[in-house]
C-alpha positions, 0 to 999 in steps of 0.5 A, a space after each residue: 353240154 349247155 342242155 345238161 348244164 341247164 338241168 343241172 342248175 336250178 334244179 334243187 326242186 327234186 332234192 328239197 322241200 318246197 314251202 307251204 302255201 295256202 293257194 294253188 298257183 304258179 303264176 303271180 302278180 306283183 304290184 304295189 310298193 311304188 311300181 308304176 307297172 305290174 310284174 309276174 312271177 312264176 314258178 318253174 320245173 326244170 322239165 321238158 314234159 309237154 304238161 308243164 307247157 299248158 299254161 292257164 289263162 293269162 300266163 302268156 298274156 302276162 309274159 308278153 306284156 312285160 318289158 323284160 325276161 328274168 330268170 335264174 341264170 342266163 346261161 347265154 352269158 356263161 362260160 360253160 367250159 369254166 362252169 364244167 371245171 367248176 362242177 368237179 370236186 377240188 384237188 384229186 378227190 373221187 367219188 371212190 374216196 368218199 364211199 366204201 367199196 360196197 358203196 361205190 360198187 352199187 352205184 357203179 352197178 346202178 350206172 351201167 344197168 340203168 344209165 348204160 354209162 361208166 360211173 368212172 365218167 363222173 368220178 371227179 364230178 361233185 356227187 350232188 350234180 351226178 345224182 341229178 343225171 340219175 333223175 335226168 333219165 326220168 324225165 319226159 322230153 316232149 318239148 325242145 326247151 326246159 320251160 325256163 329256156 322256152 320263156 327266155 326264147 319267147 323273149 328274145 323273139 320279142 326283142 326283150 333283154 334276159 336278165 339272170 338273177 344269178 351267175 352260174 358260179 354262185 349257184 355252183 358255190 351254193 352246191 358246194 356248201 355241202 360237204 363232198 362226203 355228204 353229198 356222196 352219201 346221199 347219191 348212194 342212198 338215192 341208188 339203194 332206194 332205187 334198187 329197193 323200188 322207192 322213189 322211181 315215180 317222184 319226178 314224174 309225181 312232182 310234174 303231176 302236182 307241179 301242173 296243178 300249182 299244188 306246192 303243199 302236195 310237193 311238199 309232202 312228196 319231197 319231205 323226206 331228207 335228202 341228206 343222210 344227216 341233220 347238219 348237212 340237210 340244214 346246210 343244203 336248205 340254207 344255202 341251196 334255198 334260203 339264201 339264194 331266196 333272200 339274193 334273187 328277192 333282192 336283185 329282183 326288186 331292183 329289177 322290177 322297179 326299173 322295168 316291168 318283168 316276167 320273173 321265172 324261178 324254181 317253183 321251190 323258191 316260191 312257198 313258205 315263210 322264207 319263200 319269194 312270195 313272203 320275202 316280197 309281201 314283207 317288203 311291201 309288195 301286193 303278191 297275188 295269183 293271177 
């Protein structure tokens, strides 16, 4: 269950546009603004694909040189059963209530045929999380752990503290900002595209671009709106990306003024005018590719 939770949280990259940046890099050095020691920012993707673990020179040295490791959510501190409960829709709402019969039947058929699982297993889960289970099937699992957990294990081996910038409860609350109806329709559209032969390679293509540090290429690949209305898309981006960027930046800066840190967050949060890199620069930090 912990592996499932790890993938479901911090997976906004699959569904959202990545802000533009002119430099291709996943690893960034943070200095200035009164920092006594440099800290580092690394854009992750929740994958076990071996390609994501072929780090450029200096990344592991940067990780080793810092005093603490910072990630989006420290799942070791989370009450996983409580989180599973939060991932369910409130009240007696089920997916059948949110889709027409033909829409529901299409999704159910896809789950049976492609995942080998009955959709009834997910009928009460927030549809946006159910959609993530579809994407999980396309992820390579050549490594035992996803990248952020790999970094966390390295930190633990070195006796370092692992800090979470958010709680799992906060991430669930962000997901809940999008109405269940809009989530369900987005799930249906995803399945419809699968049947039409579209986007089958999106995850693998994203990994290809990710390992190149090509955030603009990832933007182009994911530029199609994931929600079925402009209002829902705006709500999604505001709550899953923009607001979380502000919170994570605020909490991160507090940490790096106390101890040097290697900070790993989803690559979706790095670039663009509202990304963490820009926010750090506005605050007076020097942020440059490693």
